[in-house]
C-alpha positions in Angstrom: 0.1 -0.1 0.0 2.9 2.6 1.1 4.6 1.5 -2.5 1.3 2.2 -4.2 1.0 6.0 -2.4 4.6 6.4 -3.3 3.9 5.9 -7.0 0.8 8.0 -7.4 3.1 11.0 -5.6 5.7 10.6 -8.0 3.2 10.2 -10.9 1.8 13.5 -9.5 5.1 15.4 -9.2 5.6 14.8 -13.0 2.0 15.9 -14.0 2.5 19.3 -11.9 6.4 19.5 -13.2 4.9 19.3 -16.8 2.0 21.9 -16.1 4.8 24.3 -14.6 6.8 23.8 -18.0 3.6 24.5 -19.9 3.0 27.7 -18.0 -0.1 26.3 -16.3 0.9 26.0 -12.6 3.5 28.8 -11.9 3.1 31.3 -9.0 -0.3 31.1 -7.2 -1.2 28.3 -9.5 1.4 26.3 -8.0 0.3 26.5 -4.6 -3.2 25.7 -5.5 -2.2 22.5 -7.5 0.1 21.6 -4.9 -2.6 21.0 -2.5 -4.2 18.2 -4.7 -3.3 14.5 -4.2 -3.5 11.4 -6.6 -5.2 8.9 -4.8 -5.4 6.4 -8.1 -4.6 5.8 -11.4 -6.8 3.1 -13.0 -5.3 3.4 -16.1 -8.5 5.0 -17.7 -9.1 7.4 -14.7 -7.1 9.3 -12.1 -9.0 10.2 -8.9 -7.7 13.0 -7.4 -8.5 14.4 -3.9 -8.8 18.0 -3.2 -9.4 19.9 0.3 -12.5 20.6 1.7 -11.9 24.3 1.8 -10.9 24.4 -1.9 -13.6 25.8 -4.3 -14.3 23.0 -6.6 -15.8 25.1 -9.2 -12.6 27.0 -9.5 -10.6 23.8 -9.6 -12.7 22.3 -12.3 -13.1 25.7 -14.6 -9.3 26.7 -14.4 -7.5 23.5 -14.0 -9.1 20.6 -15.1 -7.8 20.8 -19.1 -4.4 21.5 -18.0 -4.2 18.5 -15.4 -5.7 16.3 -18.1 -3.2 17.3 -21.0 -0.1 17.5 -18.7 -1.5 13.7 -17.3 -1.9 12.3 -21.2 1.8 13.5 -21.9 3.2 12.0 -18.6 1.1 8.7 -18.7 1.4 8.3 -22.4 -2.4 7.8 -22.7 -5.7 9.9 -22.1 -7.3 9.9 -18.4 -10.8 10.8 -17.2 -10.5 13.0 -14.1 -12.4 12.3 -11.1 -12.5 14.4 -8.2 -13.2 13.4 -4.3 -13.6 16.1 -1.4 -11.0 15.1 1.2 -12.3 13.1 4.3 -15.2 12.1 2.1 -13.3 8.5 1.7 -12.9 6.5 5.0 -9.4 5.5 6.2 -8.3 2.1 5.2 -7.5 -0.3 8.2 -5.4 -3.5 7.3 -6.9 -5.3 10.2 -10.7 -5.0 9.0 -12.2 -7.2 7.0 -13.5 -5.8 3.5 -16.9 -4.4 3.8 -19.9 -6.1 2.1 -21.0 -4.5 -1.3 -24.2 -3.0 0.2 -21.6 -1.2 2.6 -19.5 -0.1 0.2 -22.2 1.6 -1.9 -23.5 3.2 1.5 -20.1 4.6 2.3 -19.1 5.8 -1.3 -17.3 9.2 -1.1 -18.9 12.2 -2.8 -17.2 12.1 -6.2 -17.1 14.7 -9.2 -16.3 14.0 -12.6 -14.7 16.5 -14.8 -14.2 14.3 -17.9 -13.9 15.7 -21.3 -13.3 12.4 -23.2 -15.2 8.9 -22.7 -14.5 5.5 -24.4 -17.4 4.4 -26.3 -19.1 1.4 -25.4 -18.8 0.3 -29.2 -14.8 0.1 -29.2 -12.1 2.6 -28.9 -13.8 5.5 -30.7 -13.8 8.8 -28.5 -17.1 10.4 -28.1 -15.6 13.9 -27.0 -18.7 14.1 -24.8 -18.7 16.1 -21.6 -20.4 13.7 -18.7 -21.3 16.7 -16.6 -23.8 18.1 -19.4 -26.9 15.9 -19.0 -30.4 16.2 -18.8 -30.6 16.0 -15.1 -29.0 19.3 -14.9 -30.5 20.8 -17.6 -32.9 23.6 -16.3 -36.1 23.5 -18.6 -38.2 26.6 -19.0 -40.2 28.7 -21.5 -37.4 29.7 -23.5 -36.2 25.8 -24.2 -39.1 23.7 -23.5 -39.9 22.6 -27.2 -36.1 22.1 -27.8 -35.8 19.8 -24.9 -38.8 17.8 -25.8 -37.6 17.4 -28.9 -34.2 16.2 -27.4 -36.0 13.7 -25.1 -38.2 12.4 -28.0 -35.1 11.8 -29.9 -33.4 9.7 -27.1 -36.5 7.8 -26.3 -37.4 6.3 -29.6 -35.4 3.8 -31.6 -36.9 5.3 -35.2 -35.7 8.6 -36.6 -38.8 10.8 -36.1 -37.0 13.8 -37.3 -33.6 13.8 -38.9 -31.8 16.1 -38.6 -32.5 17.9 -35.2 -31.6 21.5 -35.8 -31.1 23.7 -32.8 -30.4 27.3 -33.0 -30.0 30.1 -30.6 -27.5 32.9 -29.8 -24.4 32.1 -28.0 -24.4 30.6 -24.5 -27.8 29.6 -24.6 -27.6 26.1 -23.8 -27.2 24.5 -27.3 -24.1 22.7 -26.4 -25.2 21.4 -23.1 -28.5 20.0 -24.8 -26.3 18.1 -27.5 -23.9 16.7 -25.0 -27.0 15.5 -23.0 -28.5 14.1 -26.0 -25.3 11.9 -26.5 -24.9 11.0 -22.9 -28.6 9.9 -22.6 -28.2 7.7 -25.6 -24.9 5.9 -24.4 -26.7 5.2 -21.3 -29.7 3.8 -22.7 -28.7 1.9 -25.7 -25.7 -0.6 -25.7 -23.1 -0.2 -28.1 -24.3 2.9 -29.5 -21.8 4.8 -31.4 -21.9 8.5 -30.6 -19.5 11.2 -31.7 -19.5 15.0 -30.8 -17.6 17.5 -32.6 -17.6 21.1 -33.4 -17.5 22.4 -37.1 -13.9 23.5 -36.5 -12.7 20.2 -35.2 -14.6 18.8 -38.5 -12.8 21.1 -40.7 -9.4 20.7 -39.2 -9.7 16.9 -39.3 -10.4 17.3 -43.0 -7.5 19.5 -43.7 -5.3 17.2 -41.8 -6.7 14.2 -43.6 -5.8 16.0 -47.2 -2.6 17.0 -45.7 -1.4 13.4 -44.8 -2.6 12.0 -48.1 -2.6 8.2 -48.4 -5.1 6.3 -46.3 -5.9 9.4 -44.2 -9.0 10.4 -46.0 -10.5 7.3 -46.1 -10.0 7.0 -42.2 -11.4 10.4 -41.8 -14.6 9.5 -43.7 -14.8 6.0 -41.8 -14.4 7.8 -38.5 -17.7 10.4 -39.3 -19.6 8.1 -41.5 -19.6 4.9 -39.3 -21.1 6.3 -36.1 -24.8 5.9 -35.1 -25.5 9.6 -34.1 -23.2 12.7 -35.2 -23.5 15.7 -33.2 -21.8 18.7 -34.9 -21.9 21.9 -33.1 -21.6 25.8 -34.6 -22.2 24.5 -38.2 -22.4 28.3 -39.2 -18.5 28.1 -39.1 -18.4 25.7 -42.1 -19.7 28.5 -44.2 -16.6 30.0 -45.3 -15.0 26.3 -46.1 -16.3 25.5 -49.7 -14.4 22.3 -49.6 -15.2 21.4 -46.2 -18.8 22.2 -47.0 -18.5 19.7 -49.9 -17.1 16.9 -47.8 -20.0 17.5 -45.2 -22.7 17.1 -47.9 -21.4 13.9 -48.7 -21.3 12.6 -44.9 -24.6 14.0 -44.3 -26.0 12.3 -47.1 -24.3 8.8 -46.2 -25.7 9.0 -42.6 -28.9 10.0 -43.3 -29.5 7.2 -46.1 -28.2 4.6 -43.6 -30.7 5.6 -41.0 -28.4 7.3 -38.8 -29.1 10.4 -36.4 -27.5 13.7 -37.1 -28.1 16.5 -34.6 -26.6 20.3 -35.4 -26.5 23.5 -33.8 -26.1 27.1 -35.0 -26.4 30.5 -34.0 -29.3 31.3 -36.3 -31.7 29.5 -38.5 -30.3 27.2 -41.6 -31.6 29.6 -44.0 -30.0 32.4 -42.4 -26.4 31.2 -42.5 -24.4 33.1 -45.2 -22.4 31.5 -47.5 -23.7 28.1 -46.7 -24.4 25.8 -49.7 -28.1 25.9 -50.5 -27.8 22.1 -50.6 -26.8 21.8 -46.9 -29.6 24.4 -46.0 -32.1 22.6 -47.5 -30.9 19.4 -45.7 -30.5 21.1 -42.1 -34.2 22.2 -42.7 -35.9 19.1 -43.5 -35.7 17.6 -40.1 -36.9 19.1 -36.8 -35.8 22.9 -36.3 -36.0 24.5 -32.8 -34.7 27.8 -31.0 -33.4 28.3 -27.7 -33.9 32.1 -26.5 -32.8 34.0 -23.2 -34.0 32.6 -20.0 -36.6 34.5 -17.9 -36.2 36.1 -14.6 -37.7 32.8 -12.7 -35.6 30.5 -15.0 -32.0 32.6 -14.0 -33.2 32.2 -10.5 -33.9 28.4 -11.1 -30.5 28.1 -13.2 -28.5 29.7 -10.3 -30.0 27.5 -7.5 -29.3 24.3 -9.4 -25.8 25.2 -10.0 -25.3 26.3 -6.4 -26.7 23.1 -5.0 -24.4 21.1 -7.6 -21.3 23.1 -6.7 -22.3 23.0 -3.0 -22.1 26.8 -2.8 -23.6 27.7 0.4 -21.9 31.4 1.2 -24.5 33.4 -1.0 -27.3 35.2 0.2 -30.7 35.2 -1.5 -29.9 38.9 -2.1 -26.9 38.1 -4.2 -28.7 35.4 -6.2 -31.5 37.9 -7.2 -29.1 40.5 -7.8 -27.5 38.0 -10.5 -30.5 36.8 -11.9 -31.8 40.7 -12.4 -28.5 41.9 -13.7 -27.0 39.2 -15.9 -29.6 38.5 -18.5 -27.6 38.0 -21.7 -27.3 34.4 -21.6 -26.8 31.3 -19.4 -23.1 31.2 -20.0 -22.8 34.6 -18.7 -24.9 33.8 -15.8 -22.8 31.0 -14.9 -19.8 32.8 -15.4 -21.1 35.3 -13.0 -21.9 32.8 -10.4 -18.6 31.1 -10.8 -16.7 34.6 -10.2 -19.1 35.3 -7.0 -18.6 31.9 -5.6 -14.8 32.0 -5.8 -14.6 35.4 -4.5 -17.1 34.2 -1.2 -15.2 31.1 -0.9 -11.7 32.7 -0.9 -13.0 35.2 1.7 -15.1 32.8 3.4 -18.0 35.3 3.6 -20.8 36.7 1.4 -19.8 39.6 -0.9 -21.9 42.7 -0.9 -24.1 44.4 -3.5 -21.7 47.3 -4.0 -18.7 44.8 -4.2 -20.5 42.7 -7.1 -21.4 45.6 -8.9 -17.7 46.7 -9.2 -16.3 43.1 -9.8 -19.1 42.2 -12.3 -18.9 45.3 -14.3 -17.5 43.8 -17.3 -20.2 41.4 -17.5 -22.9 44.0 -17.1 -21.0 46.3 -19.8 -20.9 43.4 -22.1 -24.8 42.7 -21.7 -25.8 46.2 -22.0 -23.5 46.9 -25.0 -25.0 43.4 -26.8 -28.5 44.5 -26.1 -28.9 47.7 -28.4 -31.2 49.4 -26.0 -31.5 53.1 -25.7 -32.4 55.2 -22.8 -35.2 56.4 -25.2 -36.7 52.9 -25.3 -36.4 52.8 -21.4 -38.0 56.0 -20.8 -40.9 54.9 -23.1 -41.5 51.6 -21.4 -41.2 53.1 -17.9 -43.6 55.9 -18.9 -46.2 53.6 -20.2 -45.9 51.4 -16.9 -46.7 54.4 -14.6 -49.1 56.0 -17.3 -46.9 59.2 -17.7 -45.8 61.0 -20.8 -42.0 60.6 -21.7 -41.6 64.4 -21.0 -42.8 63.9 -17.5 -39.6 61.9 -16.6 -37.5 64.9 -17.6 -39.5 67.3 -15.7 -37.8 69.4 -13.0 -40.9 68.9 -10.8 -40.1 66.8 -7.3 -43.5 65.2 -6.8 -43.2 61.6 -5.6 -45.5 60.4 -8.4 -42.7 61.5 -10.8 -39.3 61.1 -8.7 -40.0 57.4 -8.5 -40.7 56.4 -12.0 -37.8 58.6 -12.6 -35.3 56.7 -10.6 -36.9 53.5 -11.9 -35.9 54.6 -15.4 -32.3 55.8 -14.3 -31.7 52.2 -12.7 -32.9 50.5 -15.7 -30.5 52.8 -18.2 -27.6 52.1 -15.9 -28.3 48.2 -16.0 -29.5 48.0 -19.7 -27.0 50.5 -21.6 -23.3 51.1 -21.5 -24.0 54.7 -20.8 -22.0 56.6 -17.8 -23.5 58.3 -14.9 -23.1 61.6 -16.5 -24.7 60.6 -19.8 -27.9 59.1 -18.1 -27.9 62.1 -15.9 -28.0 64.5 -18.9 -31.0 62.4 -20.7 -33.0 63.2 -17.8 -31.5 66.7 -17.3 -29.8 65.9 -14.1 -26.2 65.6 -12.9 -24.4 62.2 -12.2 -25.0 62.4 -8.4 -28.7 62.6 -8.8 -28.3 59.4 -10.7 -26.4 57.7 -8.1 -28.9 58.8 -5.5 -31.3 57.1 -7.8 -29.4 53.9 -8.3 -28.9 53.3 -4.4 -32.6 54.3 -3.5 -33.9 51.9 -6.0 -31.7 49.1 -4.9 -32.6 49.5 -1.2 -36.1 49.5 -2.1 -35.8 46.1 -4.1 -35.0 44.0 -1.0 -38.3 44.9 0.9 -40.9 46.1 -1.9 -42.4 42.9 -3.3 -44.3 45.0 -5.9 -41.2 46.7 -7.0 -39.4 43.5 -7.7 -42.3 42.2 -9.7 -42.5 45.3 -11.8 -38.8 45.0 -12.3 -39.2 41.6 -13.5 -41.7 42.8 -16.2 -39.1 45.5 -17.4 -36.3 42.9 -17.2 -38.5 40.6 -19.7 -39.4 43.3 -21.9 -35.7 44.8 -22.2 -34.1 41.2 -22.2 
């Protein structure tokens, strides 16, 4: 046992050394990675222990890929990564008999998998599926209900009820998660099914490499993509600039379709609107089922945040903070998740819940990106607020200080700060005020939101309209 422990320590030292050589574990990262411990190398998986006070989400988001790459170089082969929290695995005692199977199940430690590739049940083919993306952790709402239902129908029937399934929506809406969930569910439910997930960039690069190598390389490329049962290709719009790749994919699509194999595609827009895409491909992309993913509503953003918190065991964030994130990060699911990762990490390092003022500063880049992407103007916001309160737009610019005007004006300023990239000075000028008046309005509305349910409901309506 001691010898095995020493071997694992040596392997881990080599992995960390490789990470340092690649510039992935220097400085602060060196301290972070040095706290990890290799428990076991099964030959296909590395089981790694991390300290209980270490934020797991930070580990997974920032180091898993680097660890996996270095491990593949050191061990001359790909390994999955599985994490266990320190203290979750009972200490072994040589004098005690081996526990019964049912006791082992009861005492099994809490494990977290950060796998990037899994071996297919149908041989050595790499599926490239992310095991973390499943239907179980996919939050369903009005924005993705049809897409989710279509994905479930595809998984639950042996017949090709629609082929291809074409999923589209803006970046960060959950297309990739849904595609991986389809692949993972199919592999779990159907024995020996051959599933392959790739991005269009990976397909293109593999094709270019096959042409460059010549010989049997092109035939091997075609065999890889045409002998699968399910092919999932993400972001097909990026094929639009590569005519030769489109030609190759056209024949791959036909070969799969004619042999009754399932195709799932994603893009950032409907097939008909992909520019510089061969019309033959557009027609084939549209012949099956097309579903759209849109931005999640406030309630769904709250559900996503709570689901992620539960999964990541994040318990330092207050309801006020979660509501702040859900109200302010409306751009996409990916942006929302990124905000939660950053906020949870800050809370973990300080062992305290960050204040709203602190988050407003530290998440400013996400909020500015969102405002810039929205295309919403102060004039749009004024009109919506005036309609909500039964006022004229000119009333919001009035110099009168009546409460019936001051409150709507402050609400409009608050929304302008959140949904546009305008400075305090610009917002003040739009209402005939200075920046200090705007700052007062922001603080006033923020303080009321925590106790005024009617105001929160109204803000929810504005968020829906402006998202």
